[in-house]
C-alpha positions as CSV (number, residue, x, y, z in Angstrom):
1,M,118.7,123.8,173.6
2,Q,116.6,123.2,171.1
3,A,113.9,125.1,170.5
4,T,110.7,124.1,172.6
5,N,108.2,122.4,169.9
6,I,105.4,123.6,171.7
7,S,102.8,122.3,168.8
8,N,103.7,118.9,171.2
9,P,100.3,118.1,173.4
10,A,102.1,117.3,176.1
11,Y,103.9,120.7,176.4
12,F,101.4,122.9,177.4
13,H,99.2,120.5,179.0
14,K,102.5,119.9,181.5
15,V,102.4,123.8,182.0
16,V,98.9,123.3,183.3
17,D,99.9,121.7,186.9
18,C,96.9,121.0,187.9
19,Q,95.3,119.0,185.4
20,W,98.6,117.7,184.6
21,A,98.6,116.4,188.3
22,C,95.3,114.7,188.4
23,P,94.9,111.5,187.0
24,A,91.3,111.6,184.9
25,H,93.3,114.9,183.5
26,T,90.6,117.7,184.4
27,P,90.7,120.9,182.6
28,V,90.7,122.7,186.5
29,P,91.3,126.1,185.8
30,E,88.6,125.6,182.3
31,Y,85.8,124.5,185.2
32,I,87.2,127.2,187.8
33,R,86.4,130.1,184.9
34,L,82.9,129.0,184.7
35,I,82.1,128.5,188.0
36,G,83.2,132.4,188.6
37,Q,80.7,133.7,185.9
38,G,78.4,131.0,187.9
39,R,78.1,128.8,184.8
40,Y,77.9,126.2,187.4
41,S,75.6,123.5,184.8
42,D,78.6,124.1,182.6
43,A,81.5,123.5,185.3
44,Y,79.6,120.7,185.7
45,M,79.4,118.8,182.9
46,I,83.6,119.5,181.9
47,N,84.1,117.3,185.0
48,W,81.7,114.9,184.1
49,V,83.1,114.6,181.2
50,S,86.4,113.7,182.5
51,N,86.2,113.0,186.3
52,V,81.9,111.1,186.0
53,F,81.8,112.4,189.7
54,P,81.7,116.0,190.6
55,G,79.5,115.9,193.5
56,I,81.2,112.7,195.0
57,L,84.8,113.8,194.6
58,G,84.2,117.4,195.7
59,R,84.0,116.1,199.2
60,T,86.3,112.4,198.9
61,C,89.3,113.1,196.6
62,D,92.7,113.1,197.5
63,R,93.2,115.9,195.9
64,P,96.5,115.6,193.3
65,C,95.9,118.5,191.7
66,E,96.3,121.5,194.8
67,P,99.7,120.2,195.8
68,A,100.9,120.7,191.8
69,C,99.0,124.5,192.1
70,R,101.1,127.0,191.0
71,R,100.2,129.8,193.4
72,G,101.1,127.7,196.3
73,R,104.8,127.2,194.8
74,V,104.5,130.8,193.3
75,E,103.9,132.3,196.7
76,E,106.6,130.9,198.7
77,N,107.7,133.7,199.7
78,N,104.3,135.5,200.8
79,G,103.9,133.5,203.7
80,A,104.8,130.7,205.9
81,K,102.0,128.1,204.6
82,P,101.0,129.2,201.1
83,E,97.9,127.2,199.6
84,P,97.0,125.8,197.0
85,V,93.6,126.8,195.2
86,A,90.4,125.1,196.6
87,I,90.2,123.2,193.8
88,C,88.6,120.3,195.0
89,R,85.7,121.9,196.9
90,L,85.1,124.4,194.0
91,K,84.2,121.2,192.1
92,R,81.9,120.3,195.0
93,V,80.6,124.0,194.0
94,A,79.4,123.2,190.5
95,A,77.6,119.7,191.6
96,D,75.8,122.2,194.5
97,F,74.6,124.8,192.0
98,K,74.1,123.1,188.9
99,D,70.9,123.0,187.3
100,D,69.1,119.3,186.1
101,V,71.5,118.3,183.7
102,K,69.9,115.4,182.8
103,A,68.9,116.3,178.9
104,R,73.0,116.6,178.9
105,M,73.4,113.0,179.4
106,P,75.6,111.5,176.1
107,T,73.0,110.5,173.5
108,V,73.2,106.6,173.3
109,L,74.5,104.9,169.5
110,P,72.0,101.9,168.0
111,P,73.4,98.7,169.3
112,N,76.7,97.6,167.8
113,G,76.1,93.7,169.2
114,K,79.7,93.7,171.4
115,R,78.5,92.6,174.9
116,V,80.7,94.1,177.7
117,A,80.3,92.6,181.4
118,C,81.7,94.7,184.4
119,V,82.2,93.1,187.6
120,G,81.3,94.9,190.5
121,A,79.5,98.3,190.6
122,G,82.3,100.3,191.7
123,P,83.8,103.8,190.2
124,A,86.2,102.2,187.7
125,S,83.2,99.9,186.2
126,L,81.2,102.6,186.2
127,T,83.4,104.5,184.1
128,V,83.4,101.8,181.7
129,A,80.0,101.5,181.6
130,R,80.0,105.3,181.0
131,D,82.3,105.4,178.2
132,L,81.0,102.2,176.0
133,V,77.3,102.4,176.8
134,P,76.8,105.2,174.8
135,Q,78.9,104.1,171.7
136,G,76.5,101.3,171.3
137,Y,77.6,98.4,173.9
138,A,75.2,96.5,175.8
139,V,77.1,96.5,179.0
140,T,76.2,94.4,181.9
141,V,77.6,95.7,185.5
142,F,77.0,92.9,188.8
143,E,77.2,93.9,192.0
144,G,77.2,91.8,194.8
145,E,75.2,94.6,197.3
146,S,72.2,96.0,196.6
147,K,73.1,99.4,195.2
148,A,75.9,100.8,193.1
149,G,79.0,102.1,194.2
150,G,81.2,99.8,195.2
151,F,84.1,101.0,198.3
152,V,82.2,104.6,198.2
153,R,79.1,103.9,199.4
154,T,80.8,100.7,202.1
155,Q,83.4,102.6,203.3
156,I,82.9,106.5,203.3
157,P,81.2,107.1,206.1
158,K,77.6,109.9,205.4
159,F,78.9,112.4,207.3
160,R,82.0,112.8,204.3
161,L,79.3,111.6,201.2
162,P,75.5,112.1,201.8
163,E,73.9,108.9,199.8
164,S,71.8,111.3,197.8
165,V,74.9,112.7,196.2
166,L,75.9,108.9,195.2
167,D,72.7,107.9,194.6
168,E,72.5,110.9,192.2
169,E,75.5,110.2,189.8
170,T,75.6,107.0,190.0
171,G,72.3,107.4,188.7
172,Y,73.3,109.2,185.5
173,I,75.7,106.3,184.4
174,L,72.8,103.5,185.3
175,D,70.1,105.7,183.3
176,L,72.6,105.7,180.2
177,G,71.2,102.2,179.7
178,V,73.2,99.8,181.9
179,D,71.6,96.5,182.6
180,F,72.7,96.8,186.2
181,K,72.5,93.5,188.4
182,P,72.1,94.3,191.8
183,G,72.9,91.4,195.1
184,Q,74.7,89.0,191.9
185,R,78.1,88.5,193.2
186,I,80.0,86.6,191.0
187,D,81.6,83.8,192.3
188,S,83.5,82.0,189.1
189,L,85.2,84.1,186.5
190,K,85.6,80.7,184.2
191,A,81.6,80.5,184.5
192,L,81.1,84.7,183.3
193,L,83.8,83.7,180.7
194,G,81.2,81.0,179.6
195,E,78.3,83.1,178.9
196,G,79.9,84.4,175.8
197,Y,81.0,88.4,176.7
198,D,83.1,90.1,174.1
199,A,85.3,91.9,176.9
200,I,84.7,91.5,180.4
201,F,86.3,94.4,183.0
202,I,86.7,93.6,186.4
203,G,86.7,96.1,189.0
204,S,86.1,94.6,192.1
205,G,88.2,96.9,194.5
206,A,90.7,95.8,197.2
207,P,87.9,93.8,199.6
208,R,89.9,92.4,201.9
209,G,91.5,94.3,204.6
210,R,94.4,92.9,206.3
211,D,94.7,91.8,209.8
212,L,97.5,92.2,212.3
213,E,98.8,89.2,214.4
214,A,100.1,89.8,217.3
215,P,99.7,87.9,221.2
216,G,95.9,88.2,222.0
217,R,94.1,88.6,219.0
218,K,93.0,85.4,218.7
219,E,91.6,85.6,222.6
220,A,89.9,88.6,222.5
221,A,89.1,88.7,218.5
222,A,85.4,89.5,220.1
223,H,86.4,93.3,220.5
224,I,88.9,93.2,217.5
225,H,87.4,94.4,213.7
226,I,89.4,95.3,210.8
227,G,88.5,98.9,209.5
228,I,87.0,98.4,206.4
229,D,84.5,95.5,207.0
230,W,83.3,97.4,210.3
231,L,82.6,100.6,208.1
232,M,80.2,98.5,205.5
233,S,78.8,97.5,208.4
234,V,78.4,100.9,209.5
235,S,77.1,102.1,206.4
236,F,74.3,99.2,206.5
237,G,72.9,99.4,209.9
238,H,74.5,96.4,211.5
239,I,76.8,98.6,213.3
240,T,75.5,101.4,215.6
241,K,77.1,101.8,218.7
242,T,81.1,101.7,220.0
243,A,82.5,101.3,222.6
244,E,83.8,104.3,224.8
245,R,87.6,103.4,225.0
246,V,88.7,103.1,221.3
247,I,91.8,102.5,219.4
248,V,92.4,102.8,215.9
249,L,95.6,101.0,214.1
250,G,97.2,102.3,211.4
251,G,97.7,105.9,209.1
252,G,95.8,105.7,206.2
253,N,92.5,107.0,205.1
254,T,90.4,104.1,206.0
255,A,92.2,104.6,209.9
256,M,90.7,109.0,209.1
257,D,87.2,107.2,209.0
258,C,87.3,104.7,211.2
259,C,88.4,107.2,214.1
260,R,85.5,109.7,213.4
261,S,82.7,107.3,213.1
262,A,83.9,106.0,215.9
263,R,83.8,109.3,218.0
264,R,80.0,109.2,216.5
265,M,79.0,106.4,217.7
266,G,79.5,106.6,221.5
267,G,83.6,107.1,221.2
268,K,84.7,109.2,224.3
269,D,88.3,108.1,224.4
270,V,89.2,107.4,220.7
271,K,92.6,107.3,219.5
272,V,94.9,106.7,216.1
273,I,97.9,105.0,216.7
274,V,100.4,104.4,214.1
275,R,103.9,102.6,213.8
276,S,105.2,105.9,211.3
277,G,105.7,109.5,212.1
278,F,103.2,111.7,211.7
279,E,104.2,113.1,208.3
280,E,105.0,109.5,207.0
281,M,101.2,108.3,207.3
282,K,99.5,108.1,204.4
283,A,96.3,109.4,205.4
284,S,95.8,112.5,203.2
285,P,97.2,115.8,205.1
286,W,93.4,117.3,205.4
287,E,92.1,114.0,206.8
288,K,94.2,113.5,209.3
289,E,93.2,117.4,210.2
290,D,90.2,117.0,210.2
291,A,90.7,114.1,212.6
292,Q,92.4,116.0,215.1
293,H,89.9,118.9,214.6
294,E,87.9,116.8,216.2
295,G,89.8,115.7,219.4
296,I,91.2,112.8,218.2
297,P,94.9,112.4,218.9
298,I,97.1,110.8,216.7
299,L,100.0,108.7,218.7
300,N,102.9,107.7,216.4
301,Y,106.1,105.6,216.2
302,H,104.3,103.4,218.3
303,V,104.8,99.1,217.3
304,P,101.6,97.2,218.2
305,K,103.1,93.9,220.3
306,S,100.1,92.7,221.8
307,F,96.4,92.9,222.5
308,E,95.9,93.3,226.3
309,H,92.7,90.8,227.9
310,D,90.7,89.4,230.8
311,N,89.8,85.9,229.8
312,G,88.9,87.1,226.4
313,K,87.6,90.1,227.1
314,L,90.2,93.3,226.0
315,T,91.5,95.7,228.3
316,G,94.2,97.5,226.2
317,M,97.2,97.3,224.0
318,M,101.1,97.5,224.6
319,F,103.7,99.4,222.6
320,E,106.9,99.3,221.7
321,I,108.0,102.7,221.1
322,V,110.5,103.2,218.0
323,R,112.0,106.1,216.1
324,A,113.0,106.8,212.6
325,E,116.6,106.2,211.2
326,Y,117.5,106.3,207.5
327,D,120.4,104.4,205.5
328,A,122.1,106.5,202.8
329,K,119.3,105.7,199.8
330,G,116.8,107.5,202.4
331,R,115.6,103.8,203.4
332,R,113.6,104.2,206.7
333,S,114.1,101.5,209.5
334,L,112.0,101.9,212.8
335,I,114.8,101.6,215.9
336,P,113.5,100.5,219.4
337,T,114.4,103.6,221.3
338,G,115.2,101.4,224.3
339,E,112.2,103.2,226.5
340,P,109.9,101.0,228.2
341,D,106.4,99.8,226.5
342,V,103.7,101.9,226.0
343,F,100.1,100.3,227.3
344,V,96.9,102.3,226.0
345,P,94.0,100.9,227.5
346,C,91.2,100.6,225.4
347,D,87.9,98.6,225.0
348,E,87.8,98.0,221.4
349,V,90.6,98.0,218.2
350,L,89.4,99.2,214.8
351,V,92.3,97.2,212.5
352,A,92.8,100.1,209.4
353,V,96.6,98.9,208.6
354,G,96.5,98.1,204.5
355,Q,94.0,96.2,202.5
356,E,94.5,94.0,199.5
357,N,92.8,92.0,196.7
358,A,90.6,89.2,196.9
359,F,90.6,87.2,193.4
360,T,89.5,83.4,195.1
361,W,86.8,83.1,192.3
362,I,89.2,83.7,189.6
363,E,90.6,80.5,188.9
364,R,94.5,80.0,188.5
365,D,93.8,77.8,185.6
366,C,91.8,80.3,183.5
367,G,94.8,82.2,181.9
368,I,95.4,84.9,183.5
369,E,98.6,85.2,185.4
370,F,99.2,87.4,188.7
371,D,102.3,88.3,190.1
372,K,104.5,87.6,193.4
373,W,101.6,90.1,195.5
374,G,98.3,88.5,194.1
375,L,97.6,91.0,191.5
376,P,97.1,90.5,187.9
377,V,99.8,90.8,185.6
378,L,98.7,93.6,182.9
379,T,100.1,95.3,180.1
380,E,101.5,98.8,181.2
381,G,98.3,101.6,180.0
382,T,95.5,99.3,178.8
383,F,94.9,97.4,181.5
384,Q,94.9,94.3,179.3
385,S,95.1,91.2,181.0
386,T,97.3,87.8,180.0
387,L,93.8,86.9,179.3
388,P,93.2,89.2,176.2
389,N,89.3,90.1,176.6
390,V,89.6,90.7,180.4
391,F,90.4,94.1,182.1
392,F,91.4,95.8,185.3
393,G,91.0,98.9,186.9
394,G,90.8,100.6,190.1
395,D,92.2,98.6,193.1
396,S,91.9,95.5,191.5
397,A,94.6,96.5,189.2
398,Y,97.1,98.0,190.8
399,G,95.8,97.9,194.5
400,P,94.5,100.4,196.8
401,K,94.1,104.2,195.7
402,N,91.7,106.6,195.2
403,I,88.4,107.6,193.5
404,I,90.4,109.3,190.9
405,T,92.8,107.1,189.8
406,A,90.4,104.5,189.4
407,V,87.8,106.5,187.2
408,A,91.5,107.0,185.1
409,H,91.6,103.5,185.3
410,G,88.2,102.9,183.9
411,H,88.7,105.9,181.1
412,E,92.1,104.0,179.8
413,A,90.1,100.1,180.3
414,A,87.4,101.1,178.3
415,V,89.3,102.6,175.7
416,S,91.3,99.3,174.7
417,I,88.0,97.4,174.9
418,D,86.9,99.6,172.6
419,R,89.7,99.0,170.4
420,L,90.2,95.4,170.7
421,L,86.6,94.9,170.0
422,H,87.4,97.2,166.5
423,G,90.8,94.3,165.8
424,E,92.9,97.4,166.8
425,D,96.0,97.0,168.5
426,V,95.1,98.0,172.3
427,T,98.9,99.0,173.0
428,Q,98.3,102.5,170.7
429,R,97.1,105.4,172.6
430,P,94.9,107.5,171.0
431,A,96.0,111.5,171.6
432,P,94.6,114.0,172.9
433,M,92.5,116.5,170.9
434,V,94.1,119.5,172.0
435,N,92.8,123.6,170.6
436,L,95.1,127.0,171.4
437,M,93.1,129.9,171.3
438,S,94.3,133.2,171.3
439,Q,92.3,135.6,173.8
440,K,93.4,138.4,172.2
441,M,90.2,141.0,171.9
442,G,92.4,144.2,171.1
443,I,96.0,145.8,170.7
444,H,96.6,145.1,174.4
445,E,93.5,143.5,175.8
446,W,92.8,139.7,176.2
447,S,89.3,137.7,177.3
448,Y,90.3,136.6,180.6
449,K,91.0,138.6,184.2
450,N,94.8,139.1,184.6
451,A,95.1,140.8,188.2
452,V,96.9,138.6,190.5
453,S,96.4,139.4,194.1
454,N,97.6,137.2,197.5
455,D,93.7,136.3,198.4
456,V,94.6,133.5,200.8
457,R,92.6,130.2,200.3
458,F,89.3,130.9,202.1
459,K,87.9,128.7,204.2
460,V,84.9,125.8,203.9
461,P,82.1,126.3,206.4
462,W,81.5,123.3,208.8
463,T,78.3,122.4,210.7
464,T,79.4,122.0,214.7
465,A,80.7,120.1,216.7
466,E,78.1,119.5,218.8
467,K,75.6,118.8,215.7
468,A,77.8,117.3,213.2
469,L,79.5,114.6,216.1
470,A,75.9,114.0,217.2
471,S,75.2,111.4,214.1
472,I,76.8,109.8,211.5
473,K,75.0,110.5,208.7
474,V,75.1,114.5,209.6
475,E,77.6,116.0,207.1
476,V,80.5,117.9,208.2
477,E,81.5,120.3,205.5
478,L,78.9,122.4,204.6
479,G,80.6,124.4,201.6
480,F,80.9,127.3,199.5
481,D,77.8,129.2,198.9
482,A,78.3,131.4,195.5
483,A,80.3,135.1,196.9
484,T,83.0,133.0,198.6
485,A,83.2,130.0,195.5
486,F,83.5,133.6,193.1
487,K,86.7,134.8,195.4
488,E,88.0,131.1,196.1
489,A,87.7,131.0,192.1
490,S,88.9,134.5,191.2
491,R,92.3,132.9,192.7
492,C,92.6,130.4,189.9
493,L,96.0,131.8,187.9
494,N,94.9,130.7,184.8
495,C,98.1,128.3,184.2
496,D,95.9,127.2,181.4
497,V,96.0,130.4,179.2
498,Q,99.7,130.0,177.9
499,T,102.7,133.0,177.1
500,V,103.3,131.9,173.3
501,F,106.3,133.7,171.7
502,K,107.2,134.2,167.8
503,G,110.7,134.8,167.4
504,N,110.0,136.4,164.6
505,L,107.8,139.6,165.0
506,C,110.5,140.3,168.5
507,I,112.7,143.2,167.9
508,E,114.7,142.2,171.5
509,C,113.8,145.4,173.3
510,D,113.7,143.5,176.2
511,A,110.6,144.7,177.4
512,C,108.9,141.9,178.1
513,E,111.9,141.0,180.5
514,D,111.4,143.9,182.5
515,I,107.9,144.0,183.3
516,C,108.2,140.4,184.3
517,P,107.0,139.9,187.8
518,M,108.2,136.8,188.7
519,D,111.5,137.7,186.1
520,C,111.0,134.4,184.4
521,I,111.8,135.7,181.3
522,S,115.2,135.8,180.1
523,F,117.3,137.1,176.7
524,T,121.0,135.6,176.5
525,S,123.0,133.0,174.3
526,N,122.2,129.2,174.0
527,G,123.8,126.5,175.7
528,E,123.6,123.2,177.7
529,E,120.2,122.9,179.7
530,A,121.8,122.3,182.9
531,D,123.9,126.0,182.2
532,L,121.3,128.0,180.3
533,R,119.1,127.2,183.8
534,T,121.9,129.0,185.9
535,R,122.2,131.8,183.5
536,L,118.8,133.5,183.7
537,K,117.7,136.5,185.1
538,A,116.2,134.4,187.8
539,P,117.7,130.5,188.0
540,A,115.1,128.3,187.3
541,T,115.9,125.6,189.8
542,H,113.0,123.5,189.4
543,A,114.4,121.1,186.7
544,E,111.2,119.2,186.9
545,Q,109.5,122.4,184.6
546,D,110.3,122.7,181.2
547,L,112.1,125.6,180.2
548,Y,110.7,127.6,177.1
549,V,113.7,128.3,174.4
550,S,112.6,130.3,171.6
551,G,114.9,129.9,167.6
552,E,117.9,131.7,167.4
553,L,116.8,134.9,167.0
554,K,118.4,138.5,165.1
555,T,121.2,138.8,168.1
556,G,122.6,135.5,167.8
557,R,120.6,135.0,171.1
558,V,117.3,132.9,172.6
559,M,114.3,134.0,174.6
560,V,114.4,131.7,177.7
561,K,111.1,131.4,180.2
562,D,110.8,129.5,183.0
563,E,107.3,128.2,183.1
564,D,107.8,127.0,186.8
565,V,106.9,130.5,188.1
566,C,105.1,132.3,185.5
567,L,101.8,134.0,186.7
568,H,100.8,134.0,183.4
569,C,99.3,137.5,183.9
570,G,100.0,138.4,180.4
571,F,102.0,141.5,181.2
572,C,104.9,140.3,178.4
573,A,102.5,140.3,175.6
574,E,101.0,143.6,177.3
575,R,104.1,145.2,177.2
576,C,105.8,144.1,173.7
577,P,105.3,146.7,170.9
578,T,105.2,143.8,168.1
579,G,102.9,141.4,169.8
580,A,105.7,139.0,170.1
581,W,104.0,137.7,172.7
582,D,100.2,136.1,172.7
583,M,98.0,134.9,175.7
584,Q,96.5,131.6,174.2
585,K,94.1,129.5,176.2
586,L,95.2,125.4,175.7
587,L,92.1,123.9,175.7
588,L,93.3,120.1,176.1
589,N,90.6,116.7,176.4
590,T,92.1,113.4,176.5
591,T,90.2,111.2,173.6
592,Q,88.2,108.9,175.3
593,A,86.0,105.5,173.8
594,G,84.9,105.7,170.4
595,P,85.5,107.0,167.2
596,R,88.4,109.3,167.8
597,A,89.4,106.9,169.8
598,R,90.5,104.1,167.1
599,D,92.9,104.5,164.5
600,T,91.4,106.3,161.6
601,K,90.1,103.9,158.9
602,S,88.0,102.4,161.3
603,A,86.6,105.9,162.8
604,A,86.3,107.3,159.1
605,A,84.0,103.8,158.9
606,H,82.6,104.3,161.8
607,S,81.6,108.0,160.9
608,N,79.8,107.3,157.3
609,V,77.8,104.7,159.2
610,T,76.7,106.6,161.6
611,E,75.8,109.9,159.0
612,A,73.7,106.8,157.0
613,A,71.8,106.3,160.4
């Protein structure tokens, strides 16, 4: 193998598994350390720069960072179910305990004469506005509802996300100087194009819920509701109660929100019924756990056959029982078991079997191409449509995902818009800003706490069931207090503090290899990667994570470190007699819209103009 190029920003970024997994690449260990130090406002602002909505996401994020967390992986042998650091809930701690951060919001440059319209005030559009307004763009956000937030406001129940948190964090963006147009739904893209905007960003979400056509659907229509429409009606207070017996069809997060909302609105017998297996449900594991914690059963491998009714009055649903079978390529088929169909009585059904885009307001002759699924054809990574000055993001771009993905889309689309309006190639993406900083404070001392313990994950306290289920507006999760937050933050393994090896200083005493608690350092002869992985002190079986390979040492051997299981404890650096190992903190920030995201000449010209002003 060739010596590892650690100057490549992606190399050590990939080692910080949580940040690598986050669509917005939030510097997770950096803000967790700040929380542990009680620097909540600093931690909040690090989050705000990258994921924009720390308080919202600290309650509702799908947490792609947590399954990637190293702690869950390196403790595989220490318990039946090792758990990651509670990254998401620590994010909420930063939001709950911060001081007033209004003075920390970015200053806005003088107007640059460019106008940008955003359709929809969801997380993607608000992220575009947050990135472009400080750069001097005049950004107008059109929203059909009376407040900003998009589906985050209309579809996430208040018991998960209090309205005050949503108002605060959307307010930070609107207060930068966004021209917000509430109650103005765009019904013609051609008309909007005619208003002379230099660029248009479409972040209108996936507002149409899929229906379920089955016998009895039309006859019992009065008792059957589309899940996202029902949640919106609940959010606006148009629906205040539900029937006693409720079936929720679907296995996604929307279905979990529907069943938990119905439970709070009078539903005494609420069931979730899915056609897949429990593990295959698209809902986040904690969403399923929360529903079950509230006494809501989930019935799987039930395929809907019909809505049963008595002269239009819904009486229940009939289901076929199936099992899953997989072919050689892993493709699943649902095969009837032959068991008798099952009748489940109910008075109301909420259909949450998926969402799709509704672009009826985009004329098909305006220059935007759509694929066979009705989604816009976009240039990969730029979010630019076939009409060059129109961009898409969030659920509008590639279908329903989640909030943090919408934020990531917004950041990238803002870079594209910024480059386009400066006459630059939007397909050229700016490199991230990266620093590697030694943490050495003495001969064998480093500036971070590196003691590794097997502390189990701390539980977030809940409101009592009686109180939580009595109202749709009572927040269920209470969040960590400061003391528990400190203890949970201490579980972080500081994966951004990298072990950096200098082969010219190594005397091959093998002390680092001897002291490593994970046996992840080996001195051996070089070879092809597949072979080398099997010859290490502990075979490196997870090929997704790279090997750190040095150049040839004096004996002809190479140092090989398995990055996958390294604890970043620093024992190797403490033990090394020559300083061949150093602990260096990686700080990586993705480049956002502005001078740093443009070509050098453009960025320098902008800098000169700013200094002159």
